[in-house]
N, C-alpha and C positions, 0 to 999 in steps of 0.2 A: 415558736414552734410552727413548722409548716403545716398546712391543712392537707391531710392525706385523703386520697379519694378511694373509696371502696368500690370495686367493680360491681358488686351486688347492688349497692345503693344507686350507682349511676344507671345501671340497667333498669332498676325500679322506676327512677324518675323519667327515663326516656319512655318507658311503657305508659306511665301515667300521663305524660305530656302528649302521647299519641291518642288519648281517649281511653274510655273504660277505667278511669282513675279509681272509682270506688271498688270496682271488681278486682282490679290489679292489687289495690291495697289490702283488700280482704284476703286475697290469695297469699300475699306476703305475710300477714299476721298468722294465717293458718300454717304456713311454712315454719315460722318461728315457734309456734306452739308445738309443732311436731319435732323440730330439730333442736330447739333451745337456743339460747344466746350466751355469750356474744357470737357474732359472725366472725370466723377466722378464715383468712384468705391468703394465698400465696401472692407474692409481688411479681407482677408480669414484667418481663423484659429486664430482669435483674438476676444475676447469679448470687443469690443471698438466701440464708436460712431465716431471715427476718420474716415476720408475718404482719398483715394488716388485721387489726382487731377492731370491730365495730360494735359498740354498745347501742342498744335501742331502748326507747321508752314509749309506752302506750299511754299517751296523755288524754286530756279531755278539754272541755270548754274552759275549765278553770286554770289550765296550765299556762302560766306566763313565761316561765323559764325552767330549765332543768340543768343542774350542774353535776359533773362527775367529780368525785373525790377519791382519794386513796392512792396506793402505789401505782396504779395504772397511769396516773397523770404525771408521775415523776416530779411532783411538786412544782409544776409549771404554774404560771399565774392563773387566777380564777377565770379571766376572760378567755383563756385558751382552752377551757374545759366546759364552756357553755355548749349544750347540745343544740344542734341545728334542726329547726322545724322544716318538714317537707311540705311545701305548697299549701301551708295553712291547714294541714290535716292533723290527725291525732298521732302522727309519727314524728318522733324526735330521735336524732342519732348523733354520734361522734365517733370518728375513726382515729386510731392510734397505730403507730408503727413500733413493734416490739421484737426483741430477739426471740428466737424459737425456744430459748431456755427460760423464758419468763415464768415466774410463779409469784403471783401477787394478789392483792385484794382491791376492791373498789366498791363504791356505794353512791347513791344518788340523793340529791336534794331537789325537790320540786318547789318552785316559787321561793327560791333562796333569797336571802337579803342582799346578796352580792357584795357584802362588806369584805374587803380583803382580810384573809385569815390573821395576819399580823396585827390588824386593828380590832379584831373581835374581842369584846370585853367579857363575854360569857360563852366560852367555847362549848361547855357541856350542854347548855340550853340549845345551842345551835345544832350540836350533834344529835340531839333528841329528835330533830326534824328530818334527819336523814334515814334512808332505808336501803336494804339490799336490793339487787336487781330481781324483780319478781319473775323474770323470764329465765333466770339462771338457777337451777336447783342446787348448785354447789355453794355452801355457805360455811362461814367460820364464825363462831359465837364467842364474843368476849365476855365470858362469865367466869368469875374467879371464886366460885363457891357461894355459900349462903351466909358468910360472916357479916356482910354489910347489906341488909335487905333493902336499903334505900337506894343502892346503886342500880342504875338502869342497865339492862342487858343490851349490848351493842352487837348487832349482827351485820356482817359484811359479806359480799359475794366474792367467790374465789375464781381466779383465772389461772389455769395451769396449762401451758402450751406443751407441745409434743416432746420437746427435748429438755423439759424442766428437770432440775436436780431431784433425784428420788429421795424419799424420806422413809427408808425401810425400818428405822428403829423406833418409831413413835407409836406403833400399834402393839397392844398386848398380845403375847403369844401364850397359848394355853400350856405348852410344854415347858415354858421357861419358869423356873422358881422365882417367886416374888420376894423382894426385900420388904422391910417394915418401915413405916413412917410413924413417928411419934411427935405430938405437938406439945410444946412447952410455952410458958410465959416467962419472959426474961426481963428483969429489972436492970436498968442501967443508971448508975449513979452519975456517970459522966454526962450522959445526954438528958438525964432527969426525965426519963419516960420508960414505959414498958411496952413490949411488943411480943407478938407470937413468933416463935422459932420452931421450925420443923426439922427433925433429924431423921434422915433416911439411913438405915443400915442394910447392907446387902444380904441376900439369901445366904444362910449358913454362917452369919456373923458370929464370931467367937473370940474370946480373949486369948485363946490358944493360937490363933492366927497371928502372923507377924502384924505389927501395927499398920492399920489401914491408912491409905492416903486420904486427904481431905479435899472436898470441893465445897467452897463457900460461895453461895449465890445470893445476890440481892433480889428484892422484889419476890419474896417467897411464894405468895399465892399465885402469881403469874407463872412461876416456874414449877408449880404443882399442877395447875389446871390448864393453862394455855400451852405451855411447854411441858409435856408429861415426863418430867425428869426421872422419876423413879422407874417408869417403864423403859425409858431410853437406857438407863444404867443397867437394869436387869438384862435387857437384850444384848447390849454390848459385852457385858461380862460373860453371858452365856456363850457367845460366839468367840470369846477369847480376844476381843478387840481392845479391851482395856482391863486393868486389874480391878478387883473390888474396891469400892470407895465408900466412905462415910460422907454424906452430903448434908450440909448445913444450909437451910433456906430461911433467911431472915426477912421478916415483914418490913416494909417501908412505911407502914401506917397509913399515910394519905399523901395527896399530891403536894400539899404545902410543906409537910415534913420532909418528904422525899427531895423536893427541890432545895431544901435547906441543908440536908445532911449529906447527900451523895456527891454534889459537885466540889471535890477537893477540900473537904472539911476536916481539919486536923482533929477535932473532937470526935467525929465519927470514926476516924482511923484509930484513935486511942481506945474508943469503946470496943472495937474489934480486937485490938491487940492486947489490951489490958483486962478486958472483962469477958467478952464472948468466947474467944479462942481458949483461954484458960479454963473456962467452965466446960467447954466441949472436951478438952483433954482430961479433965477430972472425971467426967462421966462416961467417956467412950474410949475405946482402945484404938487410938489414932497416932499417927507418926508425928514426931517433933521436927522432922527434917523439912526445911523450907522447900527442897526439891520435890517433895511429895505433898505440897500444899498449893492448891489452885484457888485463886480468887477470881470471881467471874460475875458478869452482868451485861445488860444491854442498855443502850442509850446512856443516861446518866450513870447507870450501873457499870457500864464498860469504862467510863471515865473514872469512876470511883475505884474500880479494880486496879487500873494502872496507877492511880495516885497512891492507893494503900500499899501496893507492892514497893513503890519507891520510898515510902515512909518507913517500911519495915521489911526490907529484903531478907532479914534474918528469920522472918516468919513465913512470908509468901514468896515462893520461888517461881511461880507461874501465874500468868495473866491470860484470861480468856475474855476477850472483848468483842461483843456483838454490837456493831453499829455504835461504837463509843462516841460520846458527844465532845469530841476534842476541839470543837469550835469554842467551847466555854472559856471565859476569862475576863470578859468586860465587866462582870459583876464581882470580881475578886475584891475583897474588902480593903486590901492594902496595895496590891499590884495589878490594877485593872489593865488587861491587855488581852487581845484575842489569842487563842491557843496557848493559854498560860501553862498548861502541863507540859507541852512539848518543850517549852523553854526550860522548865525545871530539869528535864532529862538531858538537855544540852549542857546545863551548868554543873550537874552532879557527875561524879565518877560512875563508870559502868558498874552495875551490880549483877549478881548471879540470878538473873530473872529471864525466863523464856516467855515468849509472847505468841498468842494466836489472835490475830486481828482480822475482822471481816467487816464489810459494808455492802449495802445494796446499791446497785447502779440506778435504781428507780427512787432513791432518796434524793434529798436536795444536793445538787452538785456543789454549790459553794459551801454550805454548812457541813455536810456530812462526807461526801466522797472526797473532796479536795483535802479536808483536814485529816481524814483517816490516812490518805496517801502520804500526807506530810508527816504524820506521826510515824508511819512505817519508815519513811526515809530518815527521820531523825534517829530512830532506834537502830537502824542498820548502820548508819554512819558512826554511831557510838560503839558498834560491835556486838549488839544484842542479836540473839537468835530470834528471828521473826518468821512465823508462818502466816502469810497474808493471803486473803481470799476476797474476791468480789463476786457477788451473786446478782442475778437478774430479778430483783425484788425490791420491796420498799422497806420502810422502817416499821417492821411488822413481826409479831410473834408467829404468824403463819410461816414466815421464812426461818426465824431463829429456832423454832422447834425442830426443824430439819437439820440445821447446821451445827447445833450444839454438839452433836456426836463427832463432827469433823474436828472441832476444837479439842475435845477430850482425847480422841485418838492421837492427835498431833502431840499434845502436851505430855501424855503418859507413855509415849512410844519407848522411852528409855527406861521406864519402870518395869517393863515386862520381864526383864532378865531376872529380877530379884523377887518376882511375885510368886 
C-alpha cells in the first residue's frame, strides 16, 4: 500500500522544521482538541471524491509503537499500519486514502507485540490491549447484553465520511408501534446441546392475519444488540417497505461451537430443518411457503445461510448473506478445497432460491471480496436471481446493521402484493 501524504501533516512538519517546534506542536494538539480526529482532507490535483484520512495518537515516553487496526486498514499487512512518529515527539500518525462513501471502524494498539494476526495464538488477549481513538468522540460498543458477564466490552472508533450510506432504520421512532421479543431455551437432540432462541413478532401480530413470513438469523445476540433487528423491522414495516415478519434469532453459543456448527455442517442444517423450524411453526402463525422464508447471517452465518438453503430449498427460498465466508473449504472433513460451497452450487441443479449478497470493500480482498464476487458469478451463471452489493466498509456489524434493511427490502419485494 502506498504511503499517502497528508497536506496538514506536511505543513506541520515544515513549520516544526523551521523552528518553534514545541509551540507549533502545542498549537496542533489544541487544534485537534477543538476539531476532533481523524483529519479528513480533499486530495489536491485529482478529480476524485476520495479523501485522505489521517489518524493521530498522543503518545508519551513509554510509546515504542502504535498500530492501527480495523476496517480503516482494509486488512493490509501489520507493517503498513504502523503509525509514524514525528521528529521524536509525542505525535504519531498514519494517513489512508478512502472513498468518500466509507463508513468503518478502527482502533489502536500502543506497544503492540507486532506478531502477524494469522500467527496470533490468543487473539482475545491481544484485543484486550487495544483501545478506541481517544481523540474521536464517535464510538461503537461491541456489547451483546449481560448474558456472559466474563466477556470484555470491546469499543472501537467510528469513521463516517460525507457520502456514507445512510442508516435510517436503526433508530427507535416513538411514533412506530413496537413488536415483541420473547426468549426461549431450545434443546436440540441432533446437536446435543441447548441454546437461547429469541422470537420477534411484529406489532399487531395475530393468528387472524395471513401466515407471516419468516426471517431466521444466526448469531442471535449480535442481531439483537449490535444490529437492532426488532427496531429495523418495526420501522420498515411502518413505512411499508416490507411486510410484517416473524424473526427467529438463534444463539451460536460460543466461538468454538460457532466455528464448528456454521461452516457447511449437515447436522446444523438438520437441526434447523427437522427441529427448530417445526417448533417455530407449531408455536407461531408463520408461512410454510419457502418463498416466504429467509435464512440470513453474516460471516460464517452468511455461509451457513447459503449452505442451508441449498440443503433444503423446499424450506428456505431466500438467502440474505452479509459478508459471507465463501473462502471456507480447506477444513471440509471429506472434500477439502477452497470455496467448497460455490462448487456445490455448480454441481447441483438450480433451485428456487433468491439471493441478496453483500461484502465490504475494506474487508480482505483475497478472502472476502474476491470469493463473494465469485459466488455471485457462480449463482448468476446457474440462473439464480442475485441482488449483489458492495459497500465501503469492513467486516463489521457497524456496517451490517445499516444494510440488513437493504437485503430485506430486496428479498421481500415480491411479497408485497399479497401482504
